[in-house]
Backbone of each chain as ProteinMPNN parsed JSONL, in Angstrom:
{"seq_chain_A": "GNSVTQMEGPVTLSEEAFLTINCTYTATGYPSLFWYVQYPGEGLQLLLKATKADDKGSNKGFEATYRKETTSFHLEKGSVQVSDSAVYFCALSNQAGTALIFGKGTTLSVSS", "coords_chain_A": {"N_chain_A": [[-2.285, 2.97, -5.115], [1.308, 2.714, -4.556], [3.524, 2.913, -7.321], [5.899, 2.234, -9.971], [6.897, 3.155, -13.171], [8.908, 2.361, -15.821], [10.794, 2.913, -18.834], [10.563, 0.542, -21.475], [13.01, -1.893, -22.294], [15.24, -3.604, -24.556], [17.752, -1.006, -24.375], [19.867, 0.096, -26.799], [22.971, 1.401, -27.477], [25.611, 3.301, -29.004], [29.019, 3.748, -28.014], [29.734, 6.767, -26.236], [27.337, 7.972, -26.835], [24.296, 9.811, -25.998], [22.337, 9.196, -23.139], [19.045, 8.506, -22.079], [16.838, 7.273, -19.718], [13.583, 6.762, -19.101], [11.506, 7.374, -16.253], [8.602, 7.204, -14.394], [6.346, 7.837, -11.685], [3.844, 6.768, -9.292], [2.525, 7.775, -6.295], [1.72, 8.019, -2.803], [1.886, 10.975, -1.007], [5.206, 12.292, -0.581], [7.565, 10.622, -1.898], [10.909, 9.185, -1.489], [13.279, 8.875, -4.12], [15.002, 6.589, -6.249], [17.741, 5.317, -8.216], [18.854, 2.206, -9.037], [21.473, -0.054, -10.016], [22.366, -2.944, -11.829], [25.062, -4.667, -12.608], [26.399, -7.023, -14.988], [26.469, -10.232, -13.586], [26.692, -9.266, -11.023], [25.489, -7.903, -7.841], [22.601, -5.853, -6.946], [23.146, -2.366, -6.848], [23.229, 0.891, -5.385], [22.828, 3.65, -7.498], [22.14, 6.405, -7.653], [20.283, 8.893, -5.763], [17.372, 10.808, -4.728], [15.819, 12.828, -2.369], [13.884, 14.771, -2.034], [11.588, 17.026, -3.687], [12.793, 18.565, -6.664], [15.405, 18.042, -6.071], [18.586, 16.967, -7.261], [20.064, 13.986, -8.061], [23.32, 12.543, -8.422], [25.968, 10.638, -9.913], [28.851, 8.984, -11.001], [28.747, 10.232, -13.502], [26.119, 9.995, -14.213], [22.829, 11.415, -13.938], [19.823, 12.463, -12.276], [16.75, 14.136, -11.866], [14.419, 14.989, -9.421], [11.226, 15.413, -10.175], [8.419, 16.78, -9.164], [6.139, 17.861, -10.296], [5.749, 16.539, -12.684], [5.819, 13.994, -11.858], [8.245, 12.46, -12.164], [11.476, 10.901, -12.714], [13.81, 10.848, -14.428], [16.608, 9.158, -15.815], [19.808, 10.22, -16.843], [22.708, 10.41, -18.952], [25.517, 11.936, -20.29], [27.469, 10.843, -22.012], [27.843, 7.696, -22.789], [29.576, 4.691, -21.759], [31.106, 1.532, -22.659], [31.307, 0.073, -20.355], [29.086, 0.829, -18.926], [27.05, -0.827, -19.543], [24.337, -2.606, -18.403], [21.625, -3.52, -16.139], [19.134, -1.248, -15.29], [17.326, 0.03, -12.59], [14.548, 1.833, -11.559], [13.269, 3.189, -8.542], [11.047, 3.709, -5.747], [10.589, 4.854, -2.391], [8.282, 3.647, -0.04], [5.817, 5.477, 1.897], [6.106, 5.007, 4.611], [8.679, 4.231, 4.727], [9.462, 1.619, 4.766], [9.802, -0.071, 2.662], [11.081, -0.583, -0.656], [9.762, 0.17, -3.831], [10.0, -1.16, -6.937], [10.629, -0.499, -10.443], [10.335, -2.385, -13.555], [12.807, -2.613, -14.662], [15.403, -1.658, -16.941], [17.263, -2.71, -19.607], [20.468, -1.844, -20.599], [22.612, -1.708, -23.31], [25.779, -1.098, -24.438], [27.818, -0.498, -27.177], [31.095, -0.616, -28.632]], "CA_chain_A": [[-1.078, 2.497, -4.45], [2.586, 3.158, -5.115], [4.028, 2.149, -8.455], [6.946, 2.844, -10.783], [6.886, 2.738, -14.567], [10.095, 2.801, -16.549], [10.725, 2.581, -20.24], [10.912, -0.829, -21.831], [14.264, -2.048, -23.004], [16.574, -3.087, -24.25], [18.258, 0.198, -25.004], [21.147, -0.212, -27.413], [23.631, 2.652, -27.858], [27.042, 3.295, -29.289], [29.827, 4.468, -27.027], [29.704, 8.23, -26.27], [25.987, 8.473, -27.106], [23.541, 10.359, -24.868], [21.38, 8.224, -22.593], [17.919, 8.83, -21.211], [15.911, 6.189, -19.356], [12.446, 7.427, -18.468], [10.888, 6.763, -15.077], [7.535, 7.965, -13.763], [5.876, 7.137, -10.503], [2.594, 7.103, -8.619], [2.794, 7.572, -4.878], [1.072, 8.837, -1.788], [2.852, 11.852, -0.356], [6.421, 12.66, -1.293], [8.519, 9.526, -1.658], [12.284, 9.301, -1.952], [13.415, 8.191, -5.408], [16.305, 5.937, -6.374], [18.142, 4.483, -9.334], [19.775, 1.115, -8.728], [22.049, -0.663, -11.208], [22.828, -4.328, -11.673], [26.015, -5.028, -13.646], [26.386, -8.469, -15.245], [27.096, -11.083, -12.588], [26.836, -8.589, -9.739], [24.249, -7.574, -7.142], [22.05, -4.507, -7.053], [23.839, -1.335, -6.078], [22.657, 2.212, -5.554], [23.511, 4.539, -8.424], [21.908, 7.742, -7.139], [18.977, 9.054, -5.143], [16.91, 12.158, -4.407], [14.852, 12.645, -1.284], [12.788, 15.734, -2.059], [11.324, 17.618, -4.994], [13.801, 19.419, -7.295], [16.748, 17.53, -5.8], [19.252, 16.232, -8.346], [21.035, 12.981, -7.659], [24.317, 12.339, -9.46], [27.03, 9.69, -9.579], [29.515, 8.346, -12.161], [28.322, 10.891, -14.729], [24.664, 9.875, -14.33], [22.053, 12.399, -13.194], [18.364, 12.384, -12.33], [16.133, 15.21, -11.084], [13.117, 14.668, -8.842], [10.248, 16.364, -10.7], [7.12, 16.497, -8.546], [5.028, 18.294, -11.16], [5.543, 15.527, -13.727], [6.068, 12.716, -11.161], [9.246, 11.752, -12.953], [12.856, 10.826, -12.196], [14.489, 10.285, -15.59], [18.061, 8.98, -15.689], [20.522, 10.719, -18.015], [24.168, 10.477, -18.972], [25.891, 12.626, -21.52], [28.343, 10.064, -22.889], [27.91, 6.366, -22.171], [30.725, 3.842, -22.024], [30.782, 0.106, -22.709], [31.2, -0.4, -18.969], [27.76, 1.182, -18.392], [26.096, -1.879, -19.905], [23.79, -3.14, -17.155], [20.181, -3.327, -15.989], [18.886, -0.093, -14.436], [16.025, -0.031, -11.928], [14.03, 3.004, -10.856], [12.537, 2.728, -7.361], [10.63, 4.712, -4.769], [10.379, 4.357, -1.043], [6.933, 3.91, 0.441], [5.773, 6.605, 2.816], [6.591, 4.582, 5.926], [10.107, 3.946, 4.644], [9.705, 0.218, 5.079], [9.992, -0.886, 1.467], [11.289, 0.028, -1.969], [8.939, -0.34, -4.926], [10.856, -1.089, -8.113], [10.156, -0.716, -11.796], [10.714, -3.683, -14.102], [14.191, -2.606, -15.097], [15.729, -1.369, -18.344], [18.587, -3.214, -19.966], [21.258, -0.968, -21.463], [23.743, -2.353, -23.956], [26.599, -0.099, -25.112], [28.835, -1.142, -28.004], [32.207, 0.278, -29.0]], "C_chain_A": [[0.171, 3.026, -5.132], [2.994, 2.283, -6.292], [5.08, 2.956, -9.209], [6.851, 2.274, -12.191], [8.146, 3.255, -15.234], [10.069, 2.239, -17.951], [11.194, 1.148, -20.482], [12.278, -0.836, -22.498], [14.139, -3.145, -24.037], [16.873, -1.788, -24.979], [19.66, -0.12, -25.515], [21.762, 1.067, -27.94], [25.075, 2.388, -28.243], [27.765, 4.089, -28.214], [29.795, 5.971, -27.309], [28.341, 8.803, -26.643], [25.364, 9.001, -25.822], [22.482, 9.348, -24.44], [20.279, 8.923, -21.818], [17.126, 7.559, -20.965], [14.791, 6.843, -18.555], [11.894, 6.636, -17.289], [9.815, 7.715, -14.56], [6.981, 7.148, -12.61], [4.493, 7.604, -10.079], [2.819, 6.811, -7.151], [1.919, 8.467, -4.026], [2.143, 9.698, -1.13], [4.057, 12.12, -1.231], [7.495, 11.609, -1.013], [9.953, 9.956, -1.942], [12.416, 8.44, -3.203], [14.854, 7.723, -5.602], [16.483, 5.377, -7.778], [19.166, 3.483, -8.819], [20.268, 0.515, -10.048], [22.539, -2.067, -10.875], [23.741, -4.653, -12.854], [26.016, -6.542, -13.821], [27.135, -9.251, -14.176], [27.254, -10.458, -11.216], [25.472, -8.316, -9.111], [23.799, -6.147, -7.4], [22.869, -3.522, -6.241], [23.218, 0.012, -6.38], [23.496, 3.01, -6.54], [23.381, 5.985, -7.947], [20.522, 7.808, -6.518], [18.666, 10.533, -4.956], [15.777, 12.026, -3.403], [13.771, 13.702, -1.24], [12.719, 16.391, -3.44], [12.418, 18.599, -5.382], [15.238, 19.035, -6.938], [17.288, 16.852, -7.052], [20.221, 15.256, -7.718], [22.045, 12.801, -8.78], [25.406, 11.397, -8.968], [27.562, 9.105, -10.879], [29.059, 8.95, -13.479], [26.83, 10.781, -14.999], [23.999, 10.95, -13.477], [20.573, 12.073, -13.296], [17.806, 13.452, -11.412], [14.726, 14.81, -10.673], [12.124, 15.752, -9.272], [8.871, 16.007, -10.164], [5.976, 16.795, -9.51], [4.725, 17.287, -12.261], [5.676, 14.117, -13.164], [7.068, 11.871, -11.93], [10.619, 11.817, -12.299], [13.696, 10.176, -13.296], [15.999, 10.242, -15.381], [18.734, 9.436, -16.982], [22.023, 10.589, -17.823], [24.585, 11.018, -20.317], [26.674, 11.783, -22.505], [28.544, 8.686, -22.257], [29.169, 5.618, -22.609], [30.266, 2.381, -22.067], [30.542, -0.435, -21.304], [29.887, -0.015, -18.294], [26.704, 0.147, -18.738], [25.641, -2.61, -18.647], [22.274, -3.056, -17.212], [19.965, -2.223, -14.954], [17.461, -0.152, -13.903], [15.72, 1.305, -11.266], [13.199, 2.501, -9.677], [12.102, 3.914, -6.525], [10.463, 4.032, -3.417], [8.951, 4.641, -0.632], [6.976, 4.93, 1.578], [6.33, 6.253, 4.196], [8.09, 4.313, 5.916], [10.456, 2.5, 4.909], [9.993, -0.631, 3.857], [10.329, -0.017, 0.276], [10.34, -0.645, -2.957], [9.721, -0.085, -6.199], [10.06, -1.127, -9.407], [10.688, -2.047, -12.301], [12.158, -3.746, -14.57], [14.337, -2.324, -16.586], [17.137, -1.849, -18.608], [19.25, -2.262, -20.939], [22.442, -1.755, -22.011], [24.493, -1.298, -24.757], [27.697, -0.818, -25.881], [29.886, -0.119, -28.416], [32.284, 0.473, -30.497]], "O_chain_A": [[0.095, 3.701, -6.159], [2.83, 1.064, -6.26], [5.146, 4.181, -9.104], [6.738, 1.063, -12.377], [8.419, 4.455, -15.212], [9.418, 1.232, -18.228], [12.08, 0.628, -19.804], [12.648, 0.116, -23.186], [13.029, -3.569, -24.358], [16.328, -1.509, -26.047], [20.528, -0.549, -24.755], [21.155, 1.754, -28.762], [25.672, 1.383, -27.855], [27.195, 4.983, -27.589], [29.825, 6.397, -28.464], [28.207, 10.021, -26.757], [25.817, 8.699, -24.718], [21.82, 8.728, -25.273], [20.538, 9.813, -21.008], [16.781, 6.847, -21.909], [15.016, 7.4, -17.48], [11.822, 5.407, -17.317], [10.085, 8.89, -14.316], [7.128, 5.927, -12.566], [4.036, 8.683, -10.455], [3.257, 5.717, -6.795], [1.447, 9.517, -4.461], [3.195, 9.191, -0.741], [3.957, 12.169, -2.457], [8.23, 11.695, -0.03], [10.178, 10.989, -2.573], [11.754, 7.411, -3.335], [15.799, 8.384, -5.171], [15.515, 5.011, -8.445], [20.194, 3.849, -8.249], [19.574, 0.567, -11.063], [23.054, -2.33, -9.788], [23.266, -4.886, -13.966], [25.669, -7.269, -12.89], [28.299, -8.968, -13.893], [27.879, -11.048, -10.335], [24.435, -8.475, -9.755], [24.52, -5.345, -7.993], [23.243, -3.794, -5.1], [22.74, 0.254, -7.489], [24.722, 3.047, -6.437], [24.375, 6.704, -7.845], [19.694, 6.917, -6.709], [19.548, 11.39, -5.013], [14.879, 11.202, -3.576], [12.815, 13.557, -0.478], [13.655, 16.318, -4.237], [12.91, 19.364, -4.552], [16.184, 19.636, -7.447], [16.537, 16.238, -7.81], [21.093, 15.642, -6.94], [21.691, 12.89, -9.956], [25.729, 11.357, -7.781], [26.78, 8.768, -11.768], [28.991, 8.242, -14.484], [26.326, 11.414, -15.927], [24.522, 11.349, -12.436], [20.122, 11.481, -14.277], [18.314, 13.66, -10.31], [13.938, 14.344, -11.497], [12.183, 16.88, -8.781], [8.232, 15.066, -10.634], [4.974, 16.08, -9.542], [3.588, 17.187, -12.722], [5.648, 13.146, -13.919], [6.791, 10.73, -12.3], [10.886, 12.667, -11.45], [14.228, 9.081, -13.113], [16.59, 11.176, -14.838], [18.294, 9.088, -18.077], [22.541, 10.649, -16.707], [24.068, 10.608, -21.355], [26.56, 11.983, -23.714], [29.316, 8.533, -21.311], [29.738, 5.876, -23.669], [29.188, 2.039, -21.58], [29.684, -1.292, -21.093], [29.603, -0.489, -17.193], [25.571, 0.242, -18.267], [26.459, -3.166, -17.914], [21.702, -2.586, -18.196], [20.545, -2.261, -13.869], [16.51, -0.356, -14.658], [16.532, 1.838, -10.509], [12.499, 1.496, -9.799], [12.705, 4.986, -6.58], [10.232, 2.827, -3.317], [8.451, 5.746, -0.843], [8.034, 5.207, 2.143], [6.943, 7.087, 4.863], [8.705, 4.182, 6.974], [11.598, 2.178, 5.236], [10.388, -1.79, 3.988], [9.917, 1.141, 0.2], [10.141, -1.859, -2.925], [10.066, 1.055, -6.511], [8.973, -1.701, -9.473], [11.398, -2.755, -11.587], [12.673, -4.83, -14.844], [13.486, -2.711, -17.387], [18.084, -1.453, -17.929], [18.679, -1.912, -21.972], [23.18, -2.39, -21.258], [23.923, -0.671, -25.65], [28.42, -1.643, -25.323], [29.609, 1.075, -28.532], [33.157, 1.193, -30.981]]}, "seq_chain_B": "GAGVSQTPSNKVTEKGKYVELRCDPISGHTALYWYRQSLGQGPEFLIYFQGTGAADDSGLPNDRFFAVRPEGSVSTLKIQRTERGDSAVYLCASSLLPGAGETQYFGPGTRLLVL", "coords_chain_B": {"N_chain_B": [[34.467, -2.493, 4.698], [32.72, -5.647, 5.147], [30.099, -6.548, 2.923], [26.541, -7.116, 2.539], [25.789, -10.462, 3.073], [24.645, -13.58, 1.704], [23.374, -16.824, 2.098], [22.355, -20.13, 1.028], [24.095, -19.574, -2.139], [22.878, -20.688, -4.268], [19.998, -22.751, -4.477], [18.464, -25.769, -4.881], [15.457, -27.457, -4.824], [12.8, -29.775, -4.115], [9.369, -29.756, -5.05], [7.126, -29.107, -2.441], [8.932, -29.37, -0.38], [10.752, -27.997, 2.485], [12.5, -24.932, 2.894], [15.288, -22.904, 3.943], [16.607, -19.697, 3.93], [19.422, -17.686, 4.318], [20.467, -14.531, 5.669], [23.026, -12.216, 6.171], [23.464, -9.201, 7.464], [25.021, -5.947, 6.881], [27.355, -5.074, 9.359], [26.083, -3.497, 12.219], [23.931, -2.365, 10.975], [20.585, -1.537, 11.41], [18.176, -1.959, 10.171], [16.544, -4.37, 8.132], [15.748, -6.02, 5.125], [13.745, -8.107, 3.018], [13.461, -9.199, -0.326], [11.958, -10.389, -3.387], [12.881, -11.517, -6.566], [11.748, -12.099, -9.682], [12.414, -13.567, -12.92], [13.287, -11.145, -15.271], [11.929, -9.131, -14.012], [11.511, -6.409, -11.631], [12.78, -6.257, -8.232], [10.57, -7.435, -5.661], [9.035, -6.403, -2.713], [9.131, -8.177, 0.361], [9.343, -8.421, 3.281], [10.09, -6.463, 6.206], [12.403, -5.745, 8.741], [12.887, -4.097, 11.798], [15.33, -3.943, 13.98], [14.719, -6.681, 16.034], [12.118, -7.227, 15.428], [9.445, -7.854, 13.099], [8.519, -5.307, 11.299], [6.998, -4.691, 9.102], [5.264, -6.833, 7.269], [3.825, -6.982, 4.984], [4.292, -7.742, 2.382], [4.621, -10.467, 2.182], [3.669, -13.336, 0.427], [1.902, -15.397, 1.192], [0.892, -17.633, 3.912], [2.832, -19.567, 3.872], [5.276, -18.491, 3.858], [7.754, -17.204, 5.983], [9.682, -15.211, 8.225], [12.522, -14.581, 10.328], [14.407, -12.779, 12.798], [16.121, -13.135, 15.168], [18.106, -12.057, 16.918], [18.47, -9.552, 16.104], [20.296, -9.255, 14.1], [21.463, -11.392, 12.007], [19.228, -12.818, 9.628], [16.633, -15.146, 8.78], [14.877, -16.45, 6.114], [12.062, -18.374, 5.688], [10.548, -20.952, 3.922], [7.762, -22.884, 3.563], [6.48, -26.013, 2.334], [7.199, -25.809, -0.475], [6.521, -24.412, -3.721], [6.439, -24.609, -7.332], [6.171, -22.075, -8.35], [7.497, -20.525, -6.515], [10.048, -20.282, -7.298], [12.742, -18.184, -7.808], [14.926, -15.312, -7.441], [16.014, -14.559, -4.279], [16.429, -11.728, -2.465], [18.294, -9.971, -0.057], [18.507, -7.044, 1.919], [20.078, -4.336, 3.689], [19.964, -1.481, 5.87], [21.5, 1.33, 7.465], [19.925, 2.861, 9.18], [16.357, 3.034, 9.735], [13.953, 4.411, 7.382], [12.609, 6.589, 4.83], [14.422, 7.805, 3.075], [16.756, 6.421, 3.305], [19.607, 4.595, 2.213], [19.471, 1.398, 0.853], [21.399, -1.491, 1.063], [22.236, -4.122, -0.945], [22.424, -7.703, -0.895], [24.015, -10.481, -2.692], [22.07, -12.29, -3.348], [19.974, -15.268, -3.214], [19.502, -17.869, -5.346], [16.694, -19.599, -5.926], [15.437, -22.667, -6.931], [12.662, -24.529, -7.588], [11.779, -27.721, -8.164]], "CA_chain_B": [[33.971, -3.631, 5.452], [31.967, -6.637, 4.392], [28.753, -6.175, 2.527], [25.497, -8.064, 2.901], [26.045, -11.786, 2.522], [23.498, -14.469, 1.696], [23.683, -18.231, 1.842], [23.321, -20.446, -0.013], [23.962, -18.752, -3.326], [21.912, -21.412, -5.079], [19.303, -23.813, -3.767], [17.518, -26.543, -5.687], [14.651, -28.292, -3.958], [11.65, -30.382, -4.769], [8.044, -29.259, -4.658], [6.647, -29.617, -1.171], [9.969, -29.358, 0.649], [10.964, -26.794, 3.294], [13.822, -24.33, 2.688], [15.686, -21.754, 4.746], [17.572, -18.828, 3.267], [20.039, -16.885, 5.375], [20.998, -13.215, 5.326], [23.906, -11.6, 7.154], [23.506, -7.798, 7.031], [26.203, -5.175, 7.219], [27.447, -4.91, 10.803], [25.584, -2.227, 12.734], [22.699, -1.949, 10.302], [19.442, -1.919, 12.237], [17.031, -2.31, 9.323], [16.804, -5.476, 7.215], [14.638, -6.182, 4.184], [13.778, -9.214, 2.071], [12.759, -8.991, -1.596], [11.981, -11.534, -4.313], [12.996, -11.036, -7.941], [11.51, -13.09, -10.735], [13.153, -13.276, -14.146], [12.786, -10.045, -16.082], [11.142, -8.211, -13.193], [12.208, -5.761, -10.535], [12.55, -6.872, -6.924], [9.299, -7.186, -4.978], [9.191, -6.396, -1.272], [8.492, -9.232, 1.139], [9.24, -8.161, 4.709], [11.049, -5.513, 6.755], [12.685, -5.847, 10.166], [13.593, -3.057, 12.526], [15.774, -4.717, 15.132], [14.304, -8.081, 16.04], [10.708, -7.368, 15.085], [8.988, -7.644, 11.728], [7.713, -4.097, 11.357], [6.119, -4.662, 7.94], [5.3, -8.104, 6.543], [2.715, -6.9, 4.035], [4.656, -8.306, 1.087], [4.669, -11.934, 2.179], [2.562, -13.738, -0.446], [0.952, -16.276, 1.894], [1.421, -18.08, 5.2], [3.959, -20.509, 3.726], [6.495, -17.701, 3.994], [7.96, -16.666, 7.329], [11.063, -14.772, 8.414], [12.885, -14.247, 11.7], [15.676, -12.07, 13.041], [16.013, -13.265, 16.62], [19.046, -11.257, 17.705], [18.602, -8.235, 15.484], [21.363, -9.211, 13.102], [21.181, -12.379, 10.963], [17.821, -13.141, 9.401], [16.358, -16.344, 8.004], [13.592, -16.527, 5.418], [11.672, -19.784, 5.699], [9.451, -21.24, 2.999], [7.228, -24.228, 3.769], [5.71, -26.628, 1.235], [7.562, -25.007, -1.647], [5.819, -24.609, -4.993], [7.293, -24.224, -8.471], [6.062, -20.628, -8.486], [8.388, -19.854, -5.57], [11.367, -20.167, -7.936], [13.085, -16.77, -7.986], [16.096, -14.898, -6.667], [15.613, -13.921, -3.031], [17.406, -10.707, -2.137], [18.274, -9.36, 1.267], [19.143, -5.731, 1.955], [20.103, -3.719, 5.008], [20.291, -0.061, 5.917], [21.999, 1.722, 8.783], [18.76, 3.303, 9.938], [15.126, 2.982, 8.943], [13.534, 5.705, 6.866], [12.331, 6.597, 3.398], [15.559, 8.263, 2.291], [17.942, 5.636, 3.601], [20.099, 3.701, 1.172], [19.474, -0.025, 1.15], [22.526, -2.202, 0.476], [21.726, -5.44, -1.292], [23.28, -8.862, -1.019], [24.072, -11.069, -4.029], [20.873, -13.074, -3.587], [19.921, -16.725, -3.27], [18.675, -18.319, -6.465], [15.932, -20.782, -5.53], [14.753, -23.395, -7.999], [11.789, -25.581, -7.078], [11.491, -28.668, -9.261]], "C_chain_B": [[33.155, -4.534, 4.587], [30.59, -6.101, 4.069], [27.749, -7.162, 3.076], [25.836, -9.416, 2.275], [24.809, -12.664, 2.663], [23.961, -15.883, 1.396], [22.404, -19.054, 1.853], [23.182, -19.511, -1.207], [22.961, -19.376, -4.298], [21.287, -22.519, -4.245], [18.323, -24.472, -4.722], [16.77, -27.463, -4.742], [13.49, -28.878, -4.745], [10.364, -29.767, -4.23], [7.613, -29.926, -3.367], [7.661, -29.587, -0.046], [10.027, -28.003, 1.353], [12.371, -26.247, 3.017], [14.033, -23.147, 3.63], [16.768, -20.997, 3.994], [18.1, -17.85, 4.321], [20.57, -15.566, 4.836], [21.828, -12.676, 6.486], [24.09, -10.139, 6.755], [24.849, -7.157, 7.352], [26.191, -4.911, 8.726], [26.965, -3.52, 11.23], [24.325, -1.735, 12.068], [21.497, -2.461, 11.084], [18.267, -2.414, 11.41], [17.428, -3.397, 8.329], [15.548, -5.749, 6.401], [14.851, -7.453, 3.367], [12.937, -8.849, 0.84], [12.837, -10.285, -2.401], [12.001, -10.974, -5.737], [12.802, -12.191, -8.91], [12.199, -12.635, -12.003], [12.495, -12.142, -14.932], [11.958, -9.024, -15.328], [12.032, -7.481, -12.189], [11.954, -6.496, -9.233], [11.201, -6.472, -6.351], [9.503, -7.367, -3.486], [8.459, -7.56, -0.627], [8.258, -8.804, 2.586], [10.365, -7.245, 5.15], [11.161, -5.718, 8.262], [13.35, -4.57, 10.664], [14.017, -3.713, 13.833], [15.325, -6.16, 14.998], [12.888, -8.288, 15.52], [10.407, -7.109, 13.63], [8.033, -6.466, 11.727], [6.735, -3.995, 10.189], [6.27, -5.985, 7.204], [4.234, -8.152, 5.459], [3.022, -7.516, 2.678], [4.728, -9.822, 1.047], [3.457, -12.459, 1.413], [1.519, -14.616, 0.228], [1.613, -16.821, 3.157], [2.458, -19.194, 5.074], [5.297, -19.807, 3.942], [6.567, -17.108, 5.397], [9.412, -16.242, 7.455], [11.28, -14.395, 9.864], [14.207, -13.506, 11.714], [15.863, -12.01, 14.545], [16.94, -12.38, 17.444], [19.299, -9.897, 17.063], [19.74, -8.119, 14.505], [21.006, -10.154, 11.952], [19.679, -12.634, 10.861], [17.712, -14.401, 8.564], [14.962, -16.238, 7.404], [13.255, -18.007, 5.262], [10.47, -19.961, 4.779], [9.03, -22.691, 3.2], [6.516, -24.693, 2.505], [5.946, -25.867, -0.067], [6.774, -25.422, -2.879], [6.719, -24.122, -6.115], [7.271, -22.709, -8.67], [6.915, -19.842, -7.502], [9.787, -19.673, -6.158], [11.628, -18.711, -8.295], [14.435, -16.536, -7.317], [15.593, -14.137, -5.452], [16.747, -13.008, -2.577], [17.198, -10.198, -0.723], [18.982, -8.012, 1.166], [19.161, -5.239, 3.393], [20.394, -2.234, 4.871], [20.67, 0.308, 7.337], [20.844, 2.078, 9.725], [17.521, 3.066, 9.101], [14.813, 4.372, 8.394], [13.48, 5.72, 5.357], [13.536, 6.991, 2.558], [16.821, 7.45, 2.483], [18.332, 4.738, 2.44], [20.052, 2.265, 1.658], [20.613, -0.677, 0.373], [22.117, -3.662, 0.292], [22.82, -6.505, -1.276], [23.217, -9.44, -2.42], [22.872, -11.937, -4.36], [21.077, -14.571, -3.46], [18.987, -17.098, -4.401], [18.018, -19.622, -6.073], [15.234, -21.384, -6.736], [13.966, -24.535, -7.367], [11.372, -26.473, -8.242], [10.159, -29.37, -9.067]], "O_chain_B": [[32.915, -4.235, 3.417], [30.0, -5.322, 4.818], [28.061, -7.949, 3.97], [26.134, -9.496, 1.083], [24.029, -12.52, 3.605], [24.827, -16.106, 0.55], [21.468, -18.737, 2.587], [22.233, -18.73, -1.268], [22.287, -18.673, -5.05], [21.95, -23.144, -3.417], [17.459, -23.811, -5.298], [17.384, -28.172, -3.946], [13.245, -28.51, -5.894], [10.304, -29.318, -3.086], [7.716, -31.142, -3.212], [7.301, -29.757, 1.119], [9.45, -27.014, 0.901], [13.325, -27.019, 2.916], [13.084, -22.486, 4.052], [17.722, -21.587, 3.487], [17.341, -17.272, 5.099], [21.057, -15.485, 3.708], [21.387, -12.68, 7.635], [24.807, -9.859, 5.794], [25.7, -7.756, 8.01], [25.156, -4.569, 9.298], [27.385, -2.505, 10.675], [23.707, -0.782, 12.543], [21.395, -3.65, 11.384], [17.453, -3.201, 11.892], [18.515, -3.353, 7.753], [14.432, -5.712, 6.92], [15.983, -7.829, 3.064], [11.856, -8.271, 0.954], [13.666, -11.155, -2.134], [11.233, -10.071, -6.069], [13.593, -13.133, -8.947], [12.531, -11.459, -12.151], [11.299, -12.182, -15.218], [11.349, -8.145, -15.937], [13.164, -7.891, -11.934], [11.009, -7.279, -9.139], [10.743, -5.342, -6.521], [10.075, -8.364, -3.045], [7.334, -7.895, -0.999], [7.125, -8.819, 3.068], [11.447, -7.237, 4.563], [10.159, -5.847, 8.965], [14.259, -4.036, 10.028], [13.183, -4.006, 14.69], [15.533, -6.787, 13.959], [12.504, -9.414, 15.205], [11.029, -6.256, 12.996], [6.871, -6.603, 12.11], [5.739, -3.279, 10.286], [7.303, -6.23, 6.58], [3.792, -9.229, 5.061], [2.106, -7.784, 1.902], [4.883, -10.402, -0.028], [2.328, -12.071, 1.714], [0.349, -14.568, -0.15], [2.768, -16.504, 3.44], [2.918, -19.714, 6.091], [6.319, -20.452, 4.178], [5.585, -16.585, 5.924], [10.288, -16.857, 6.847], [10.36, -13.949, 10.55], [15.008, -13.59, 10.783], [15.771, -10.934, 15.136], [16.59, -11.994, 18.559], [20.229, -9.184, 17.439], [20.117, -7.015, 14.114], [20.313, -9.749, 11.019], [18.962, -12.661, 11.862], [18.582, -14.694, 7.743], [13.989, -15.968, 8.109], [14.065, -18.791, 4.767], [9.5, -19.207, 4.853], [9.831, -23.611, 3.03], [6.02, -23.889, 1.716], [5.012, -25.349, -0.678], [6.412, -26.584, -3.062], [7.638, -23.333, -5.896], [8.262, -22.13, -9.115], [7.047, -18.625, -7.633], [10.62, -18.982, -5.571], [10.836, -18.082, -8.997], [15.01, -17.439, -6.709], [14.832, -13.179, -5.585], [17.869, -13.454, -2.338], [16.07, -10.022, -0.263], [19.944, -7.865, 0.412], [18.356, -5.674, 4.216], [20.988, -1.787, 3.889], [20.22, -0.319, 8.296], [20.796, 1.66, 10.881], [17.616, 2.912, 7.883], [15.336, 5.377, 8.877], [14.194, 4.977, 4.684], [13.654, 6.541, 1.418], [17.853, 7.756, 1.885], [17.468, 4.183, 1.761], [20.536, 1.952, 2.746], [20.772, -0.445, -0.826], [21.711, -4.339, 1.236], [23.978, -6.241, -1.6], [22.455, -8.954, -3.256], [22.665, -12.29, -5.522], [22.193, -15.078, -3.58], [17.824, -16.696, -4.419], [18.692, -20.638, -5.904], [14.528, -20.692, -7.469], [14.532, -25.398, -6.696], [10.703, -26.033, -9.176], [9.769, -30.194, -9.895]]}, "name": "protein", "num_of_chains": 2, "seq": "GNSVTQMEGPVTLSEEAFLTINCTYTATGYPSLFWYVQYPGEGLQLLLKATKADDKGSNKGFEATYRKETTSFHLEKGSVQVSDSAVYFCALSNQAGTALIFGKGTTLSVSSGAGVSQTPSNKVTEKGKYVELRCDPISGHTALYWYRQSLGQGPEFLIYFQGTGAADDSGLPNDRFFAVRPEGSVSTLKIQRTERGDSAVYLCASSLLPGAGETQYFGPGTRLLVL"}
């Protein structure tokens, strides 16, 4: 079945550090891949997505590349800010497009 | 425009009671989804509506859970004979169109506590 595995948190970084949050998936066919973010006290919102292999999604300085050969969609940012502190969820869409399957989430804490 | 709204924001009930959770999707969005998020976990899919019909209800945990979307807009998730294990945040999302690459827009959730 479909599943998403993302690195355990919490991830604690200093401001301007480089961020990587690993995400790998198991899926039938070629799913679309997403990163959602949940800031403290707010709802889930889309950060970026990629719908086919080798696509790169990007937003707010974050990037992730859809790697079919390694079934991965790692999230990266070159220089994190305190305001990036949040919980990050990797997700894939099932083949029918009727549901998102989420990872457990990774908490990022950035200090100044 | 307005995002997805959910009411109530919090609901406390007693074991065995019936509850209804409401979702108001973004205007014009044809697809609507319900998820459940337990503490420290990612959201888990419950049910998907395309228009008025439940096109995929494979995530509903048992027959105590039911959802409707009678006019293709507002949806209600109904839980009968609530159990303490039903305590979670219930999230609603909508998308303009159905499809694997479509962005789902999430509401703020209803936090359900079953005592």
